[in-house]
C-alpha positions as CSV (number, residue, x, y, z in Angstrom):
1,X,4.9,2.9,-37.5
2,X,8.7,3.0,-38.1
3,X,9.0,6.4,-36.5
4,X,7.1,5.3,-33.5
5,X,9.3,2.2,-33.2
6,X,12.5,4.4,-33.3
7,X,11.1,6.8,-30.6
8,X,10.2,3.7,-28.5
9,X,13.8,2.5,-28.6
10,X,15.1,6.0,-27.8
11,X,12.7,6.2,-24.8
12,X,13.8,2.7,-23.6
13,X,17.5,3.8,-23.7
14,X,16.7,7.1,-21.9
15,X,14.8,5.3,-19.1
16,X,17.4,2.6,-18.7
17,X,20.2,5.2,-18.3
18,X,18.2,7.1,-15.7
19,X,17.0,4.1,-13.7
20,X,20.1,1.8,-13.9
21,X,23.0,4.3,-14.1
22,X,22.1,7.9,-12.9
23,X,20.0,7.2,-9.8
24,X,22.1,4.2,-8.5
25,X,25.2,6.3,-9.2
26,X,24.0,9.0,-6.8
27,X,23.8,6.3,-4.1
28,X,27.1,4.7,-4.9
29,X,28.9,8.0,-4.4
30,X,28.2,7.9,-0.7
31,X,31.1,8.0,1.7
32,X,32.3,4.7,3.3
33,X,31.3,2.5,0.4
34,X,32.3,-1.2,0.9
35,X,32.4,-3.5,-2.1
36,X,31.0,-6.9,-1.1
37,X,29.5,-9.9,-2.9
38,X,26.1,-8.9,-1.7
39,X,26.5,-5.3,-3.1
40,X,27.7,-6.8,-6.4
41,X,24.6,-9.0,-6.7
42,X,22.5,-6.1,-5.7
43,X,23.7,-4.3,-8.8
44,X,22.1,-7.1,-10.8
45,X,18.8,-6.6,-8.9
46,X,18.9,-2.8,-9.7
47,X,19.6,-3.6,-13.4
48,X,16.8,-6.1,-13.5
49,X,14.2,-3.9,-11.8
50,X,15.3,-0.7,-13.5
51,X,15.3,-2.3,-16.9
52,X,11.9,-4.0,-16.4
53,X,10.4,-0.7,-15.2
54,X,11.8,1.0,-18.3
55,X,10.1,-1.5,-20.5
56,X,6.8,-1.1,-18.8
57,X,7.0,2.7,-19.1
58,X,7.8,2.5,-22.9
59,X,5.4,-0.4,-23.7
60,X,2.8,0.2,-26.5
61,X,0.0,-0.6,-24.1
62,X,-0.8,0.6,-20.5
63,X,0.2,-2.1,-18.0
64,X,-0.8,-1.0,-14.6
65,X,-0.3,-4.2,-12.7
66,X,3.2,-4.6,-14.1
67,X,3.9,-0.9,-13.3
68,X,2.9,-1.3,-9.7
69,X,5.0,-4.4,-9.2
70,X,8.2,-3.0,-10.8
71,X,7.9,0.4,-9.1
72,X,7.8,-1.3,-5.7
73,X,10.6,-3.7,-6.6
74,X,12.8,-0.9,-8.0
75,X,12.5,1.5,-5.0
76,X,12.1,-0.8,-2.0
77,X,14.2,-3.8,-3.1
78,X,16.5,-2.1,-5.7
79,X,17.6,1.3,-4.6
80,X,17.0,1.1,-0.9
81,X,19.1,-2.1,-0.4
82,X,21.7,-0.7,-2.6
83,X,22.1,2.3,-0.2
84,X,22.0,-0.1,2.9
85,X,24.7,-2.3,1.5
86,X,26.8,0.6,0.3
87,X,27.2,2.3,3.7
88,X,26.3,-0.7,5.9
89,X,23.5,1.1,7.6
90,X,19.9,-0.1,8.2
91,X,16.7,1.4,9.6
92,X,16.4,-1.0,12.6
93,X,19.1,-2.2,15.0
94,X,19.2,-5.9,14.1
95,X,22.3,-6.9,12.1
96,X,23.1,-10.0,10.1
97,X,26.3,-11.3,8.6
98,X,27.5,-10.9,5.0
99,X,26.4,-14.4,4.2
100,X,22.9,-13.7,5.2
101,X,22.9,-10.4,3.3
102,X,24.0,-12.2,0.1
103,X,21.3,-14.8,0.6
104,X,18.7,-12.0,1.1
105,X,19.7,-10.4,-2.2
106,X,19.6,-13.8,-3.9
107,X,16.1,-14.5,-2.6
108,X,14.9,-11.2,-3.9
109,X,16.4,-11.8,-7.4
110,X,15.0,-15.4,-7.5
111,X,11.5,-13.9,-6.9
112,X,12.1,-11.3,-9.6
113,X,13.3,-13.9,-12.1
114,X,10.3,-16.1,-11.3
115,X,7.9,-13.1,-11.8
116,X,9.6,-12.3,-15.2
117,X,9.3,-16.0,-16.2
118,X,5.6,-16.1,-15.3
119,X,5.0,-13.0,-17.3
120,X,6.8,-14.4,-20.3
121,X,4.9,-17.7,-20.1
122,X,1.6,-15.8,-20.0
123,X,2.6,-13.8,-23.0
124,X,3.5,-17.0,-25.0
125,X,0.3,-18.7,-24.1
126,X,-1.9,-15.8,-25.3
127,X,-3.9,-16.8,-28.3
128,X,-3.3,-15.0,-31.6
129,X,-7.0,-14.1,-31.9
130,X,-8.2,-13.2,-28.4
131,X,-11.7,-12.5,-29.6
132,X,-12.2,-16.0,-31.0
133,X,-11.0,-17.8,-27.9
134,X,-13.6,-18.7,-25.2
135,X,-13.4,-16.3,-22.3
136,X,-11.5,-17.6,-19.2
137,X,-12.1,-16.9,-15.6
138,X,-10.2,-13.6,-15.6
139,X,-12.1,-12.4,-18.8
140,X,-15.4,-13.3,-17.2
141,X,-14.5,-11.6,-14.0
142,X,-13.2,-8.4,-15.4
143,X,-15.9,-8.0,-17.9
144,X,-18.5,-7.6,-15.2
145,X,-20.2,-4.3,-15.4
146,X,-21.5,-2.0,-12.6
147,X,-25.1,-2.6,-11.7
148,X,-26.6,0.9,-11.1
149,X,-29.2,-0.1,-8.4
150,X,-26.7,-2.3,-6.5
151,X,-24.4,0.7,-6.5
152,X,-27.1,2.9,-5.2
153,X,-27.8,0.4,-2.4
154,X,-24.0,0.4,-1.6
155,X,-24.1,4.2,-1.3
156,X,-27.1,4.0,1.1
157,X,-25.4,1.3,3.2
158,X,-22.1,3.3,3.3
159,X,-23.8,6.5,4.4
160,X,-25.9,4.7,7.1
161,X,-22.9,2.9,8.4
162,X,-20.9,6.1,8.5
163,X,-23.5,7.7,10.8
164,X,-23.5,4.8,13.2
165,X,-19.7,4.3,13.3
166,X,-18.7,7.9,13.5
167,X,-21.1,8.6,16.3
168,X,-19.6,5.7,18.3
169,X,-16.0,6.5,17.4
170,X,-14.0,7.9,20.4
171,X,-13.7,11.6,19.6
172,X,-16.4,11.2,16.9
173,X,-15.8,13.3,13.8
174,X,-12.7,15.1,15.2
175,X,-10.9,11.7,15.6
176,X,-10.5,11.5,11.8
177,X,-8.6,14.8,11.7
178,X,-6.1,14.3,14.6
179,X,-3.6,11.5,13.8
180,X,-3.4,7.8,13.1
181,X,-1.7,7.4,16.5
182,X,-4.7,9.0,18.3
183,X,-7.2,6.7,16.6
184,X,-5.1,3.6,17.3
185,X,-4.8,4.5,21.0
186,X,-8.5,5.3,21.2
187,X,-9.3,1.9,19.6
188,X,-6.9,0.1,21.9
189,X,-8.6,1.4,25.1
190,X,-10.2,-2.0,25.6
191,X,-8.8,-5.5,25.0
192,X,-7.0,-6.7,21.9
193,X,-10.2,-8.3,20.5
194,X,-12.0,-4.9,20.7
195,X,-9.1,-3.1,19.1
196,X,-9.2,-5.6,16.2
197,X,-12.9,-5.1,15.8
198,X,-12.4,-1.3,15.8
199,X,-9.9,-1.6,13.0
200,X,-12.1,-4.0,11.0
201,X,-15.1,-1.6,11.4
202,X,-12.9,1.3,10.2
203,X,-11.9,-0.5,7.0
204,X,-15.5,-1.7,6.6
205,X,-16.4,1.9,6.2
206,X,-13.4,3.2,4.3
207,X,-13.4,0.6,1.5
208,X,-17.2,0.7,0.6
209,X,-17.1,4.5,0.8
210,X,-14.3,4.5,-1.8
211,X,-16.1,2.1,-4.1
212,X,-19.4,4.0,-3.8
213,X,-17.7,7.2,-4.9
214,X,-15.7,5.5,-7.7
215,X,-18.8,3.7,-8.9
216,X,-20.9,6.9,-9.0
217,X,-18.2,8.6,-11.1
218,X,-18.1,5.8,-13.7
219,X,-21.5,4.1,-13.7
220,X,-22.7,4.0,-17.3
221,X,-25.4,6.6,-17.9
222,X,-27.9,6.9,-20.8
223,X,-28.3,10.3,-22.3
224,X,-32.0,9.9,-22.2
225,X,-34.0,8.0,-19.7
226,X,-32.9,6.8,-16.2
227,X,-34.1,10.1,-14.8
228,X,-34.4,8.5,-11.3
229,X,-30.8,7.2,-11.5
230,X,-29.4,10.5,-12.7
231,X,-31.2,12.3,-10.0
232,X,-30.0,10.0,-7.3
233,X,-26.4,10.3,-8.6
234,X,-26.6,14.0,-8.4
235,X,-27.8,13.8,-4.8
236,X,-25.4,11.1,-3.7
237,X,-22.2,12.3,-5.3
238,X,-21.7,15.3,-3.0
239,X,-22.4,13.2,0.0
240,X,-19.9,10.5,-1.0
241,X,-17.3,13.2,-1.7
242,X,-17.7,14.5,1.9
243,X,-17.7,11.0,3.4
244,X,-14.5,10.1,1.6
245,X,-12.9,13.3,2.7
246,X,-13.6,12.2,6.3
247,X,-12.8,8.5,6.3
248,X,-10.2,8.4,3.5
249,X,-7.9,11.3,4.3
250,X,-4.1,11.3,4.7
251,X,-4.4,12.2,8.4
252,X,-6.2,9.2,9.7
253,X,-5.4,6.5,7.0
254,X,-2.1,5.0,5.9
255,X,-0.3,6.6,3.0
256,X,-0.4,3.5,0.9
257,X,-4.2,3.4,1.2
258,X,-4.5,7.1,0.4
259,X,-2.2,6.6,-2.6
260,X,-4.4,3.7,-3.8
261,X,-7.6,5.8,-3.5
262,X,-6.1,8.9,-5.3
263,X,-4.2,6.9,-8.0
264,X,-7.3,4.7,-8.8
265,X,-9.4,7.8,-9.2
266,X,-6.7,9.2,-11.5
267,X,-6.0,6.2,-13.6
268,X,-9.6,5.3,-14.2
269,X,-9.9,8.4,-16.4
270,X,-10.3,7.3,-20.0
271,X,-7.5,9.7,-21.1
272,X,-4.9,7.8,-19.0
273,X,-5.7,4.6,-20.9
274,X,-3.6,6.1,-23.6
275,X,0.1,5.2,-23.4
276,X,1.5,8.8,-23.8
277,X,-0.6,10.2,-21.0
278,X,0.2,7.1,-18.8
279,X,3.9,7.5,-19.3
280,X,3.9,11.2,-18.3
281,X,1.8,10.5,-15.2
282,X,3.8,7.4,-14.3
283,X,7.0,9.4,-14.5
284,X,5.6,12.0,-12.2
285,X,4.5,9.3,-9.8
286,X,8.0,7.7,-9.6
287,X,9.5,11.2,-8.9
288,X,6.9,11.7,-6.1
289,X,7.7,8.3,-4.5
290,X,11.4,9.2,-4.4
291,X,11.1,12.8,-3.3
292,X,7.7,13.3,-1.5
293,X,6.8,9.9,-0.1
294,X,9.4,9.8,2.7
295,X,8.0,13.1,4.1
296,X,4.3,12.3,3.7
297,X,3.9,10.6,7.1
298,X,3.7,13.9,8.8
299,X,0.3,13.3,10.3
300,X,1.0,9.8,11.6
301,X,1.8,10.9,15.2
302,X,0.2,13.4,17.5
303,X,3.6,14.9,18.5
304,X,4.9,16.1,15.1
305,X,8.5,17.0,14.6
306,X,9.9,19.5,12.1
307,X,10.5,18.0,8.6
308,X,14.3,17.6,7.9
309,X,15.3,17.3,4.3
310,X,18.0,14.6,3.9
311,X,19.7,12.8,1.0
312,X,18.2,9.8,-0.7
313,X,20.7,7.5,0.9
314,X,20.0,8.8,4.4
315,X,16.2,8.2,3.8
316,X,16.7,4.7,2.7
317,X,19.0,3.8,5.6
318,X,17.2,5.5,8.5
319,X,13.5,5.5,7.5
320,X,11.6,2.4,8.7
321,X,9.3,2.7,5.7
322,X,12.2,1.1,3.7
323,X,12.8,-1.9,6.0
324,X,11.7,-4.5,3.4
325,X,15.2,-5.7,2.6
326,X,16.3,-5.7,6.2
327,X,13.2,-7.8,7.0
328,X,14.2,-10.3,4.3
329,X,17.6,-10.6,6.0
330,X,15.9,-11.1,9.5
331,X,13.6,-13.7,8.0
332,X,16.4,-15.7,6.6
333,X,18.1,-15.9,10.1
334,X,14.6,-16.7,11.5
335,X,14.2,-19.6,9.1
336,X,17.7,-20.9,9.9
337,X,16.8,-21.1,13.6
338,X,13.1,-22.1,13.3
339,X,12.8,-23.9,10.0
340,X,10.0,-23.6,7.4
341,X,6.3,-23.6,8.2
342,X,4.1,-24.4,5.2
343,X,1.0,-24.3,7.4
344,X,1.5,-20.5,7.9
345,X,0.3,-20.0,4.3
346,X,-3.3,-20.7,5.6
347,X,-3.2,-17.7,7.9
348,X,-4.0,-14.9,5.4
349,X,-6.9,-16.7,3.6
350,X,-8.4,-17.7,6.9
351,X,-7.8,-14.4,8.7
352,X,-11.4,-14.1,9.9
353,X,-11.2,-17.3,12.0
354,X,-10.7,-16.1,15.6
355,X,-7.8,-17.5,17.7
356,X,-10.3,-18.8,20.2
357,X,-11.4,-21.3,17.6
358,X,-7.9,-21.8,16.1
359,X,-5.3,-21.7,18.8
360,X,-2.5,-22.6,16.4
361,X,-3.4,-19.8,14.0
362,X,-0.2,-18.3,12.5
363,X,1.1,-15.1,13.9
364,X,1.5,-12.0,11.7
365,X,4.9,-12.5,10.0
366,X,6.0,-8.9,10.6
367,X,5.3,-9.2,14.3
368,X,7.1,-12.6,14.5
369,X,10.2,-11.1,12.9
370,X,10.2,-8.1,15.1
371,X,10.0,-10.2,18.2
372,X,12.8,-12.5,16.9
373,X,15.0,-9.4,16.4
374,X,14.2,-8.1,19.9
375,X,12.2,-5.0,19.0
376,X,9.6,-3.4,21.2
377,X,8.0,-1.8,18.1
378,X,6.2,-4.6,16.3
379,X,4.5,-2.9,13.4
380,X,7.0,-3.9,10.8
381,X,6.7,-5.1,7.2
382,X,7.1,-8.7,5.9
383,X,7.6,-8.6,2.1
384,X,6.0,-11.3,0.0
385,X,9.5,-12.6,-0.7
386,X,10.2,-13.5,2.9
387,X,6.6,-14.5,3.6
388,X,6.8,-17.2,0.8
389,X,10.4,-18.1,1.8
390,X,9.3,-18.9,5.3
391,X,6.6,-21.3,3.9
392,X,8.9,-23.6,2.0
393,X,12.2,-21.9,1.1
394,X,13.2,-20.8,-2.5
395,X,10.8,-23.3,-4.0
396,X,7.8,-21.4,-2.6
397,X,9.3,-18.1,-3.7
398,X,9.6,-19.4,-7.3
399,X,6.0,-20.8,-7.3
400,X,4.4,-17.7,-5.8
401,X,6.1,-15.1,-8.0
402,X,5.8,-17.2,-11.2
403,X,2.0,-17.3,-10.6
404,X,1.9,-13.6,-9.7
405,X,3.7,-12.7,-12.9
406,X,1.4,-14.8,-15.1
407,X,-1.8,-13.6,-13.5
408,X,-0.6,-10.0,-13.5
409,X,0.2,-10.1,-17.3
410,X,-3.2,-11.7,-18.0
411,X,-5.0,-9.0,-16.0
412,X,-3.2,-6.3,-17.9
413,X,-4.0,-7.9,-21.2
414,X,-7.7,-8.2,-20.4
415,X,-7.8,-4.6,-19.2
416,X,-6.3,-3.6,-22.6
417,X,-8.9,-5.6,-24.5
418,X,-11.7,-3.9,-22.5
419,X,-10.2,-0.4,-22.3
420,X,-13.1,1.2,-24.2
421,X,-15.8,-0.5,-22.1
422,X,-16.9,1.9,-19.3
423,X,-18.1,0.7,-16.0
424,X,-16.4,-2.7,-16.1
425,X,-14.2,-4.2,-13.4
426,X,-11.4,-4.1,-15.9
427,X,-11.6,-0.3,-15.9
428,X,-12.1,0.0,-12.1
429,X,-10.8,-3.0,-10.1
430,X,-7.5,-3.4,-12.1
431,X,-6.2,0.1,-11.2
432,X,-7.3,-0.3,-7.6
433,X,-5.4,-3.7,-7.3
434,X,-2.4,-2.4,-9.3
435,X,-1.7,0.3,-6.7
436,X,-2.8,-1.6,-3.6
437,X,-0.4,-4.2,-4.8
438,X,2.4,-2.2,-3.2
439,X,0.8,-2.9,0.2
440,X,0.4,-6.5,-0.8
441,X,4.0,-6.9,-1.8
442,X,5.3,-5.0,1.3
443,X,3.2,-7.1,3.7
444,X,2.6,-8.7,5.9
445,X,-0.2,-10.7,4.4
446,X,-2.1,-11.3,7.6
447,X,-2.2,-7.6,8.3
448,X,-3.6,-6.6,4.9
449,X,-5.9,-9.6,4.3
450,X,-9.0,-7.8,5.6
451,X,-8.7,-4.6,3.5
452,X,-7.6,-6.6,0.4
453,X,-10.7,-8.9,0.7
454,X,-13.0,-5.9,1.0
455,X,-11.2,-4.2,-2.0
456,X,-12.0,-7.2,-4.2
457,X,-15.4,-8.3,-2.7
458,X,-17.2,-5.0,-2.8
459,X,-17.0,-4.4,-6.6
460,X,-18.0,-8.0,-7.2
461,X,-21.2,-7.4,-5.1
462,X,-22.1,-4.2,-7.1
463,X,-21.5,-5.6,-10.6
464,X,-23.2,-8.1,-12.8
465,X,-22.2,-10.3,-15.7
466,X,-22.5,-9.0,-19.3
467,X,-23.2,-10.8,-22.6
468,X,-20.0,-12.2,-24.2
469,X,-20.7,-10.2,-27.4
470,X,-20.1,-6.9,-25.6
471,X,-17.0,-8.1,-23.7
472,X,-14.4,-8.4,-26.4
473,X,-15.1,-6.2,-29.4
474,X,-12.9,-6.9,-32.3
475,X,-11.7,-3.4,-32.4
476,X,-10.1,-3.9,-28.9
477,X,-8.0,-6.8,-30.1
478,X,-4.3,-6.0,-29.6
479,X,-2.2,-5.3,-32.6
480,X,0.9,-7.2,-33.5
481,X,3.5,-6.9,-30.8
482,X,6.1,-4.1,-31.3
483,X,9.6,-5.1,-30.7
484,X,11.7,-3.2,-28.3
485,X,15.4,-2.8,-27.8
486,X,16.8,-5.7,-25.8
487,X,17.7,-4.8,-22.3
488,X,20.3,-6.9,-20.4
489,X,19.3,-8.2,-17.0
490,X,15.6,-7.9,-17.2
491,X,15.1,-11.7,-17.1
492,X,12.7,-11.8,-20.0
493,X,9.4,-9.9,-20.3
494,X,8.6,-7.9,-17.2
């Protein structure tokens, strides 16, 4: 145990140097660097996010939700703003003053500190003997197990819906292998309501098809008996593989969704429940996000340009995929001119209510900020930091991220307790949410409310409760916590 502890400390130090010194150092070497108060505070954000990510990567347990959060925070709100503030360049034309830039960095750091505080509070409140404590809501939810015949019914519904939808899709099967632009334009041939319905139908096929495939791969199977179920699985699995290749491919679906599908399939493998395998795969994922992700939008438009390899700083300052920090700045100016609107928090949970019934329904925050900045292109992000800030200022940011940190830590803990239980929502839903969380954090909430609802609702419909005795075996109880080297600037437990 002592050797493992020493290796853990060495790994922490190695990751901290890489994430908080070497990678930021490459960005700070850019020509035209201007030292401002916002840039100095951004250094604190990089140290916080890099240090927290290092701790997650070297933790004695696999913490997927924490990993998804800190990866997004480190790249999109750590490194990318560092590059923007260093060379004073941004992806979109709108510009703010230095005061607004400093306030934007402060809002980001307040959210990160609140998330760390929520995580620390959840850790402190965890009972010493988790198996003796009565199961709470999250324990009961994540201990639900796949119901085989409900899963078979979902497979049948997904296949039948695919036949109906694909046959009515403009361009039919070929539309899924052209580009996202072509599908969007085809769906927008009618009025806005028809375009919205087309998008909703598309997600209503993609998400159930994904869950049908994932469920077939992990549904508990008896070695003897259940011959009908085993036969149906052998018949349905190839069909679902083909269906997902059609409706969940990188040509016609957003990269974040494709990443969620592929990473969920990968991280539901039992081998990756082991910390060593998780660390190696997570390190490869971080490298892919930094090197490959900026060029992975090749199929988005019908007219494709040649791929030009540029530096990391140029990617962060010219690629609209990294507009999260600039949108936070725009949102602060927007709030200064228009005030806060707590009622806008009702928009995402009530996204299904049509505007004809709710004329005052809140507008998509990304679109509202784009119009405020004077852009013609409206499909912009609205990070959770600025979404919550526009509701009620810094107070809302603290509340939202403190709750998010506490819930995320509890979800990771329950998944660890149930790591040996196949076919549970802890093994399947947690990885799916952990990686779709990047879309959730990038926003805007109203735009992703539909897919997120489907992502959570479908597995609930195809699962059933299990007896408490099988939920928390004593062998799954976590061991005594292993102390790590203290990392300055992480704001407590990540």
